[in-house]
C-alpha positions in Angstrom: -133.4 -14.0 -144.5 -134.5 -15.9 -141.3 -132.3 -15.6 -138.2 -131.3 -19.3 -138.4 -130.0 -19.0 -141.9 -128.1 -15.8 -141.1 -126.7 -17.4 -138.0 -125.4 -20.3 -140.0 -123.8 -18.1 -142.6 -122.2 -15.9 -139.9 -120.7 -18.8 -138.0 -119.1 -20.1 -141.2 -117.0 -16.9 -141.4 -113.6 -16.4 -139.8 -115.0 -13.6 -137.6 -111.6 -12.6 -136.2 -110.7 -11.1 -139.6 -113.6 -8.6 -139.4 -112.6 -6.9 -136.1 -112.8 -3.1 -136.6 -115.3 -3.3 -139.4 -117.3 0.0 -139.7 -121.0 -0.1 -139.7 -123.5 2.8 -140.1 -124.0 2.9 -136.3 -120.3 2.4 -135.2 -117.4 0.0 -135.5 -117.4 -3.7 -134.6 -114.4 -3.9 -132.4 -114.7 -7.7 -131.6 -116.7 -9.4 -134.4 -117.0 -12.8 -132.7 -118.4 -11.2 -129.5 -120.7 -8.9 -131.6 -122.2 -11.8 -133.6 -122.6 -14.1 -130.5 -124.2 -11.5 -128.3 -126.6 -10.2 -131.0 -127.7 -13.7 -131.9 -128.2 -14.7 -128.2 -130.2 -11.5 -127.6 -132.4 -12.1 -130.7 -133.1 -15.7 -129.7 -134.0 -14.6 -126.2 -136.4 -12.1 -127.5 -137.8 -14.1 -130.5 -140.9 -12.5 -132.0 -140.5 -9.1 -130.3 -140.3 -6.5 -133.1 -138.7 -4.0 -130.7 -135.4 -5.8 -131.1 -135.3 -5.8 -134.9 -132.4 -3.3 -134.9 -130.1 -6.1 -133.6 -131.1 -8.2 -136.6 -130.6 -5.3 -139.0 -127.1 -4.8 -137.6 -126.2 -8.4 -138.0 -127.5 -8.4 -141.6 -125.5 -5.3 -142.4 -122.4 -6.9 -140.9 -122.9 -10.0 -143.0 -123.5 -8.0 -146.2 -120.3 -6.1 -145.6 -118.4 -9.3 -144.8 -119.6 -10.8 -148.1 -118.5 -7.7 -150.0 -115.1 -7.7 -148.2 -114.5 -11.3 -149.2 -115.5 -10.6 -152.8 -113.1 -7.7 -153.0 -110.2 -9.8 -151.6 -110.6 -12.6 -154.2 
């Protein structure tokens, strides 16, 4: 998934309800700040493969958020 599409999907979520979400590499304490800073960092370093870990963390967060929503409904 391209960053623009992931960004759009993430910004459609009510990010405040995902505070404290556990990821493989630690917990997301402030989901809104996590998403915003990761996206800004990726956009500032577009095309630099060194920063792919930030994209991977965003994607993991989104996949867990989707799962969380599915389990609630």
